[in-house]
C-alpha positions in Angstrom: -1.4 -19.2 7.3 1.9 -17.5 8.8 3.3 -14.4 8.2 4.7 -12.8 5.1 8.3 -11.1 6.6 8.8 -8.0 4.9 12.0 -5.5 4.5 11.6 -1.4 3.9 14.7 -0.4 2.2 14.6 3.6 2.4 14.4 5.1 6.4 13.0 8.6 5.0 10.3 10.4 6.7 7.4 8.0 5.0 9.4 4.4 6.7 8.0 5.5 10.4 3.9 5.0 9.9 5.4 1.0 7.8 7.0 0.5 10.6 4.5 1.5 13.8 1.5 -0.4 11.4 3.4 -3.5 10.3 2.3 -5.3 13.7 -1.4 -4.6 12.9 -2.6 -6.8 10.2 -2.6 -11.1 10.5 -0.3 -11.7 6.6 2.7 -9.9 7.1 5.5 -8.2 9.3 8.0 -6.0 8.8 11.3 -7.7 9.7 14.6 -5.0 9.3 15.1 -2.5 7.5 17.7 -0.6 4.9 19.3 2.5 3.8 22.1 4.0 1.7 23.6 5.0 5.0 23.4 1.8 7.1 23.4 4.1 10.8 20.3 6.0 9.6 18.5 2.3 8.9 20.1 1.2 12.3 18.5 4.3 14.4 15.5 4.2 12.2 14.8 0.3 13.3 15.5 0.8 17.0 12.8 2.8 17.3 9.9 0.1 16.0 12.2 -3.1 17.4 13.4 -4.1 14.1 16.7 -4.9 12.6 18.6 -2.2 11.0 21.1 -3.4 8.2 22.3 -2.4 5.2 20.4 -2.8 1.4 23.0 -5.7 0.3 22.3 -7.8 4.0 18.4 -7.3 3.7 18.3 -8.2 -0.4 20.4 -11.8 1.2 18.0 -12.4 3.6 17.0 -15.7 2.3 13.7 -15.1 5.1 12.7 -11.7 3.9 9.8 -12.0 0.9 9.2 -9.2 0.1 10.4 -5.7 -0.2 8.7 -2.6 0.8 10.8 0.3 -1.1 10.6 3.7 0.2 13.3 5.6 -1.6 13.3 8.8 -3.7 11.0 8.5 -6.9 13.9 8.1 -8.8 15.0 5.8 -7.4 12.2 3.3 -7.8 12.6 1.2 -10.7 16.6 0.8 -9.4 15.2 -0.5 -6.4 12.4 -2.8 -7.4 14.3 -4.3 -10.4 17.6 -4.9 -7.9 15.0 -6.8 -5.2 13.4 -8.2 -8.0 16.5 -9.8 -9.1 17.3 -11.0 -5.6 13.8 -12.9 -6.1 12.0 -10.6 -3.7 8.2 -9.4 -4.6 8.1 -5.2 -4.6 5.5 -2.9 -2.9 6.4 0.4 -3.6 5.9 4.3 -2.9 4.1 5.5 -5.1 4.7 6.5 -7.9 6.0 3.7 -9.5 8.7 4.7 -11.5 9.3 8.3 -13.2 9.1 7.6 -16.7 6.9 4.8 -18.9 9.8 3.1 -19.6 11.1 2.1 -16.4 7.8 1.3 -15.1 7.2 -1.2 -17.7 10.8 -2.7 -16.8 9.9 -3.0 -13.3 6.5 -5.1 -14.2 8.0 -7.5 -17.0 11.1 -8.3 -14.4 8.6 -9.2 -12.0 6.3 -10.8 -15.1 8.9 -13.3 -16.2 10.2 -14.1 -12.7 6.6 -15.1 -11.4 6.9 -12.0 -8.6 4.1 -9.6 -7.7 4.5 -6.4 -7.5 2.1 -3.8 -5.9 2.7 0.2 -5.4 1.0 3.2 -2.8 -1.5 4.8 -3.3 -3.6 2.4 -1.1 -5.9 5.2 0.8 -8.8 4.3 -1.4 -8.1 0.6 0.6 -9.4 2.9 3.6 -13.0 3.4 5.1 -13.9 6.1 3.1 -13.1 5.3 -0.5 -14.2 1.6 -0.2 -17.7 2.9 1.3 -18.5 5.1 -1.9 -17.3 2.3 -3.8 -20.3 -0.1 -2.3 -22.4 2.6 -2.6 -21.4 3.2 -6.2 -21.8 -0.9 -6.9 -25.1 -0.4 -5.1 -26.4 2.5 -7.6 -27.2 4.7 -4.6 -26.1 7.3 -7.2 -27.6 6.2 -10.5 -25.7 5.4 -13.6 -22.2 7.3 -13.1 -21.8 10.3 -15.7 -19.4 12.9 -14.2 -16.4 13.7 -11.4 -14.8 16.5 -10.6 -11.2 16.8 -8.0 -8.8 19.2 -7.1 -5.4 19.0 -4.7 -5.1 23.1 -4.3 -2.1 23.6 -2.5 1.4 26.0 -2.1 3.7 23.5 -2.3 6.4 21.8 -0.3 8.5 24.4 0.6 7.5 25.9 2.8 7.3 22.7 5.1 9.5 20.1 4.1 13.3 19.6 5.3 14.0 19.4 2.1 11.5 20.1 -1.0 14.2 20.2 -4.1 13.3 17.2 -5.6 9.4 17.6 -5.5 9.8 20.0 -8.1 12.7 17.8 -10.4 11.7 14.8 -13.1 9.0 12.5 -11.1 7.5 15.2 -8.8 5.4 18.4 -9.2 1.5 18.4 -8.3 0.4 15.3 -10.6 3.0 12.9 -9.3 3.7 13.8 -6.2 0.3 13.8 -5.8 -2.1 12.9 -8.6 -1.5 9.6 -6.8 -4.2 9.7 -4.7 -6.6 10.9 -7.4 -6.4 9.2 -9.9 -5.7 5.7 -7.9 -9.1 6.7 -6.3 -11.5 7.5 -9.4 -10.2 4.6 -11.3 -10.9 2.4 -8.1 -14.3 3.8 -8.3 -15.3 4.2 -11.8 -12.2 1.7 -13.6 -9.9 2.2 -15.9 -9.4 5.6 -18.3 -9.7 5.2 -22.1 -7.6 8.5 -23.1 -6.8 11.8 -21.3 -5.8 15.8 -22.5 -4.6 18.5 -20.3 -3.0 21.7 -20.6 0.2 22.4 -18.4 2.6 25.2 -16.8 5.3 26.2 -14.6 4.0 29.1 -13.0 7.3 30.4 -11.3 10.7 29.1 -12.7 12.2 29.8 -9.6 10.9 28.9 -5.6 12.4 29.7 -2.3 12.5 27.4 0.6 11.1 29.0 3.7 11.5 25.6 5.6 14.3 24.9 8.2 16.7 23.6 7.9 17.6 24.8 4.1 15.0 28.0 3.9 16.9 30.4 2.2 17.8 28.4 -1.2 16.7 29.0 -4.7 14.6 26.1 -6.4 15.2 25.7 -10.2 11.4 24.4 -11.1 11.9 21.5 -13.8 8.0 20.2 -14.1 4.7 21.7 -14.3 3.3 22.6 -11.2 -0.4 23.7 -12.6 -2.1 20.9 -14.2 -5.8 20.9 -15.1 -6.9 18.0 -16.9 -9.5 15.9 -18.4 -9.9 11.9 -18.2 -12.8 10.4 -20.1 -12.9 6.7 -18.3 -13.9 3.0 -20.3 -16.9 3.0 -18.6 -18.4 6.4 -19.9 -18.3 9.5 -17.2 -16.1 12.7 -18.0 -14.0 14.0 -15.4 -11.7 16.9 -14.6 -8.7 17.1 -12.1 -6.9 20.3 -11.1 -2.9 19.4 -9.2 -1.1 23.4 -8.4 1.8 23.8 -6.2 0.3 27.2 -7.4 -2.3 28.4 -4.8 -1.0 30.8 -2.7 -4.0 32.0 -1.4 -6.3 29.0 -0.4 -9.0 26.9 -1.7 -12.8 25.8 -1.0 -13.1 23.8 -3.5 -14.2 19.6 -3.0 -11.4 17.1 -2.9 -13.8 14.5 -4.9 -17.1 14.5 -5.8 -18.9 12.3 -8.5 -22.2 13.1 -10.0 -24.7 10.1 -10.9 -28.0 10.2 -12.7 -29.8 9.8 -9.0 -27.5 11.9 -6.8 -24.3 13.0 -5.8 -21.3 11.4 -3.9 -19.0 13.8 -2.0 -15.4 12.1 -2.0 -13.6 12.1 1.3 -9.6 13.3 0.7 -7.9 10.3 -1.4 -5.0 10.6 0.8 -6.6 9.9 4.2 -8.2 6.7 5.0 -11.5 7.6 6.8 -14.6 10.2 5.9 -16.4 11.7 5.5 -18.3 10.6 3.0 -21.7 12.3 2.1 -24.7 12.0 -0.4 -27.4 14.7 -1.6 -30.2 12.3 -3.2 -31.9 13.7 -7.1 -34.4 15.8 -6.4 -33.4 17.3 -2.5 -30.7 19.6 -1.5 -29.4 18.4 1.5 -27.3 16.2 2.6 -26.4 13.0 4.5 -23.2 12.1 5.7 -23.5 8.3 5.3 -22.2 6.0 8.1 -18.7 3.9 7.3 -19.2 0.4 5.9 -16.0 -0.2 6.1 -12.9 -0.4 8.8 -9.0 1.0 8.7 -10.3 5.0 8.5 -7.5 6.0 10.9 -4.1 5.6 9.0 -3.4 2.4 7.7 -0.7 3.6 5.0 1.1 -0.4 4.6 -2.7 -2.2 4.0 -1.5 -2.7 0.4 1.4 -3.3 1.2 -0.9 -6.6 3.9 -3.1 -7.7 1.0 -0.4 -8.4 -1.6 1.1 -10.3 1.0 -2.3 -12.5 1.9 -2.3 -12.9 -1.9 0.5 -14.2 -2.0 0.0 -16.7 0.5 -3.3 -17.2 -1.1 -2.4 -16.5 -4.7 -5.4 -14.4 -5.2 -5.6 -11.2 -7.0 -4.7 -8.0 -4.7 -5.9 -5.1 -4.8 -2.8 -2.2 -5.2 -1.7 -3.7 -8.4 1.1 -2.8 -10.3 -1.0 -3.3 -13.4 -3.1 -0.4 -11.2 -0.3 1.8 -10.4 0.9 1.7 -14.4 -1.9 3.0 -15.5 -2.0 6.0 -13.2 1.7 6.5 -14.3 0.6 6.3 -18.2 -2.0 8.9 -17.3 0.1 11.5 -15.9 2.3 11.3 -17.7 -0.3 11.6 -20.4 -1.7 15.0 -19.4 1.6 16.6 -19.8 2.4 15.0 -23.1 -1.5 16.0 -24.0 -0.7 19.6 -22.9 2.9 19.9 -24.5 1.9 18.7 -27.9 -2.3 20.1 -28.1 -4.1 16.3 -28.3 -5.5 13.7 -26.6 -3.1 11.6 -25.5 -5.5 7.4 -25.5 -4.2 5.1 -23.0 -2.2 2.3 -24.3 -2.5 0.5 -20.5 -5.7 -0.9 -18.8 -6.0 -2.4 -15.5 -8.7 -4.6 -13.8 -10.9 -2.6 -11.0 -9.8 -4.0 -7.7 -12.1 -6.0 -5.5 -14.0 -4.5 -3.0 -12.3 -5.4 0.6 -14.4 -7.9 2.3 -16.1 -5.6 5.7 -14.7 -5.7 8.4 -11.9 -8.4 7.3 -9.5 -5.7 6.7 -6.9 -6.5 9.6 -6.5 -10.2 7.7 -7.3 -9.5 4.6 -8.3 -12.6 3.4 -11.3 -13.8 1.4 -13.5 -12.6 -1.5 -15.5 -9.2 -1.0 -19.3 -9.0 0.7 -22.2 -7.7 0.7 
């Protein structure tokens, strides 16, 4: 199979790992990178032996079949639509878009053009969560009945060089980190039926303490502490709390799943590896389960590579646009439910992604195997 040529638009912090990993997968290669700042694109590309160019040049290159959109969230929809208009498949960083309307525009444009859309996070394709999915399918915890998930942090102003956008529309803990948790939960338990929750802006103004903008003030426009409840179509009920307001640390688990025959402790969904811990019914002992799948290192880009292989073969890709839209709708649903004092019924759905074939994560071909 000939490798699909992909081009990156947006050469900020996250682009480095995509360029670094671009050559590890058998299905794609990163052929070019572009940015509004062409000089920055050229400098970034030179670090990895990749051609740097303007956005217009990249979109006009007929050899590039897929755009990997790594721009800031507020630009996701516009850049994705521009790429689709140019006849390119699109894989983008989370979230799919800032609003549900923009997300639907992207998916509708892709459908009408016969193109594919995929989106991060792809951490659920790593060895840790793939092992958890396999254990659930094998009945290791029996019938899933519930889950808890917590993302507790103090925010980004203490370390990020330019943290303001995390506190504007499309930001906040739910939109920044919620996609990792929601995608992992959906990958393990299937689509969501409804959500509810409470959300607040705990500190209306925040002070940047990281360089180079130390001392600057940020006016906060989005909720920074969100406590949500999720009803899954398959039956389980989950609690999800995301926060940028935790100043003294937290010892809560990232994700736990509870079933009729045991409890599964799921690794951090912002990583690809383990550990995976299982406590069986009637026991108080936790046992670490060996990972059934590879890609336990930082394998960002595996979702784009899986989509590239799907483009070549016609099969479905796992980090799909439909999954990303379902996550986007759920995140808005938590905010809506808090504001309106109600449950939010999901209007979208998605398929639970197929398990990766164990041992073949880097070539990504074939169907799921036991």
